[in-house]
N, C-alpha and C positions, 0 to 999 in steps of 0.2 A: 372552514365552515363559517356561515353567516348566522349569527344569533339575531333573530327578528323579534323585537320586544313590542308587545301590544298592551298598553295599559287600558283597562276596561272598567267602565262604571255606567250601569243603567242604560245600555244601548241594545237591548235584546232584539229590537226591530231591525237593526243593521248589522248585528255581530256576525251572523252566518255569511253574509256577503263578504265581509272583511276577511275572515279566517279562510274562506274558500279561495279568495283570490291569492292568499299566501301559500296555501297548500298546493295550489295548482301551478306554482311557479316552475318554469322550465329549467331553472337552476334548482337542483334537488338537494344539495348539501346544506340543508337548513336546520337550525334549532329554533323552533317556534315557541316563544315564551309568552304565554297568556296570563297577565296579572289581573285577577279579579279584585278590584279595589273596593270591597265591601259592597257590592251591588245589592240592591234590594228587590230587583226584578229576577228574571231567570237566567241572567248572564253566567252564573256559576254553574248551573246545569248544562248550559250550552257548551261551555268550556270543557267540562268533564266528558261530555259526549264526544266532542272532537278529539280528545286525548285517546279515547278508546279506538278511534278510527285511524289515527296516525301516530306512529311511535316517535316521530320527530317533535312532537308537541309536549311541552312541559306546562303544567297549570300551577299557578301560585294563588291561594286564596288568602287575603289579608283584610284587616279592618281598614275602613276608609281613611286614606291619608292625603288624597289629592293626586293629581296627574304627575307632579314631580316625584312624589314618594313612590309611586308605582313604577315610574321609569327607573328610579334608583334601585328598587328591588329587582327589577328585570336585569339590570346590569350586574347586580351582585351575584345572581344565580347563573348567569350566562357563561358559556365556556368557549364561544367561537372566537376566531382571530379577527372577525369583522363584525361590526354592529350596525343594525338598522332599526328604525322605529316606524311603526305604522299606527295611526290613530284608529280607534275601534269602530268608528262610523265612516271610515274611508276605505277605499279599495285600490288595489294596484294592478297594472297591466301585467299579463302573464309572463312577459319576458323582462320585467323591470330588473330583478337582481341579476339575471344572466348578463344583461347589457351593462349594468354598473360594474360587476365583477370583472367582466372582460376589459373594460377600460381601466379599472383599478390595476390589474395584473400587467397589462400590456405597457402602461405608462408608469408603473412603479410610483403611484401617487398615494396620498394619505387620506383624501376625501374625494368622493365622487357625488355629484348631485345631478338630478335630472329635472326636466320641466314638469309642471303640474297644472292642472285645471281646476277651477272652482265649479262645483256641480251642485245644483239645487234639487233637481228632481230626476232627470233622465240619466241612465247609465250610458255614457258615450263610450264608443270603442275607439282605441288608439289605431291610427293608420300605420302600416309598416313603411318606415322611411330609412334612408341611409343615416346612420348616426352622425350627428354634427356636435362638436364641443369646443369649448374654450378652456385654455390652461392658464392658471394663476399661480403666483407664489403667495405667501401669506399676506403680504401687504396689499398686493393687488386684489386678492380675494376679499380682504376686509373692506377695501375701497369700493369694490362692487357690491358688497352686502350693504354697506352704509347708504349707498345711492340706489340700491335695488336695481342694479344694472346687470342682470344675468345671474345674481347670487342673492339669496334670501336667508333670513335668520332662522326660518322654520327647520326643524330637525328631521321631519319625516320623509323628505324627498332625497335623502343622502345615504350613502354607505361610508362607514368610518373604519379605519384601522383601529383595532382595539386599543392600541397604545395612545391613540389620540384622545380617547374619551374616558378610560377606566378610572382615572383618578379626579375627574371633574364631575361633581354631583350636581343635579338640578336643585335649585333653591325651593325648599318646601314652602307651601302656603302662598306662593306668589302667583299673581295673575300674569299672564304673558311670560311664562317661565323660560321660553326660548330666548328671550331678550337678555337674560342673565347668563346664559350657557354658551351660546353660539360663538360669540366674539372670542371667547377664551380658547375654544377648540380650533377655530380657524386660524387664530393667531399663532398657534404653535405648529401648524402644518407647513411642510416645505413645498408640497406640490398639491394643488387642488384643481380638479377638472369639473366643469359644468357642462352636462350634455343638454343640448337645446331640445331634444326630443322629449315629448310628454309621456310619462309613464305612471304618474301618481294622480288619483282622483280625490280631491279635497271636498268633502261633502259638507255643505253649510245647512244644517237642519235648523228649524225655527226655534227650538229650545236649547241650541248649543250655546256655549259660553260667549262665542264671538257675537251672537245675536241677542244677548242679554241687554236690558236696560242699562244705560251708562251709570256707573256708580264709582265711589272712591277707590274701589279695588283696581279699577282701570289705571289709576295713577302708578301702579306697580311698574308699568312699562316704562315710565319716566325714570324711576329708580334704576332700572336695568340699564337704560341709555346713559344715565349719569355715571354708573359704575364702568360702563364702556368708554366714556369719555376719559376718565381717569387712566384706564388701561391704555388707550390710544395715546394720550399725552405722554405716557412714560415709555412706552415701547415702539410706537409708530408716529412720532411727532409730525411727520410730513402729512399725515391724515388728520391732524387736529382741527384744522379749519373746516373741512367738509363735515367732520363729526359734530363740531359745534353748531354749524348751520342746520344739520339734520335734527339736533336736539332742540334748536330753537323753534323750528317748525313743529316739532312734537309738543313743545310747550303751548304754542299757539293753538293747535288742534284741541289739546286737552282743555285749555281755558275756554275755547269756544263751546265744546261740548258741555263743560261744567256749567257755564252760563245758561245753556239751553235745557239742561235736564236735571240738574241737582237741586235739591231743596236748600233753603237759606242756610241751614246749619252746615250741611256738607259743603256748599259752595264756599263758605268762609274757610273751611279747612283746605279745600283745593286751591283756593286763591292764595292763601298763605304759602303753601308748598311751591306753587308755580311761580309766584313773584320772588320768592326766595331763590329758586333755582335760576331765574333769569338774571338776578343781581349777581350771582356767583359764576355765571356762565362766561361772561367777558367776551361776547360776540364783537368781532372787529370788522371794519370795512373790508379788509383783505380776505375775510371769510366769505363775503358775498359779492365781491366786486365783479364776478362773472355772471351774476344773476341779471335778468332782464330789467330795464328801467322800471317797469311796473312793480316788479318784486322788490327792487331796491327801495322804492318809495314806501312800499307796504311794510318792509322791515324797519325803516326809519320811523314810520308812524307807530309801529308796535313798541319800539324802544321808548317812545314818548308816552304812549298809553295803550298797553296790550289790551286792557279791558274794553276801552272804547272801540278799538279796531275789531275785536271780536263780537261785540254787540252789533256793529255794522255788518259784519260777515253773516251773522245770524239772520239779521233783518232781511238781507238780500239773498239769503241762502247760498252763500259762497262757501265752497269747500265741504258741503254736506253730502 
């Protein structure tokens, strides 16, 4: 059985679409866990109404604790041998879990992911295609995730064996919580498969977290990547260089956004955090020797003065 965990907070406009896409899955052996995280709209009533319609649905009502807390609660009450996550403003293709489970069983793997599309307005339909996939071990899966080459840190386009995730909690109160969680889970998997076919629809609404004005809480993502770097250095040293380079680029993007959008007081805090991170990162030439000449020059300039480079990038709208 698959336990599908749906953390819910103030998404009454989109919630029925999400739940309906899960209820209608061609794979029927589901435990659908709706975690109402203290919603102040009608989400609670919507969840209860769905519970009356489908006996596979469990509803948990709790005080607001954030996305990580809701996911943790969902895992705590789940009973399935497999775990999946769906965000409450997204929706999934009708055959998503059937396809993921089929690959999971046939290939005896620990994690299966599928492709996803970013959607703003229209509900696009997935075309039926022959399933294509790539197989990884833990190290190659981490490498693909760091470089975003067929594997991504997001949790909602994946199916996990319960043993992979049940003792790894999401960090409460963190922005970009997937950054703190995914590398730990993928790092313990012996076999990971990524299906290229698209089965997940990631809806970017105007007032979602991802579209919020840039603020200091966005720097949580840097902390997650710093934690990942320590993990990589300890357990997968071959990947240390590409992880350092990825973290370096993340520092640069965060600095650029901070200069462009933060007030003076918050900018000082961000600047101190980013510059301290850069001094302890220890980026080496060997980490970026395969980069293009243009990127090599940019990195060297950043190492001299990240602030000035980011000002220029903002002036000429580079990377925005």
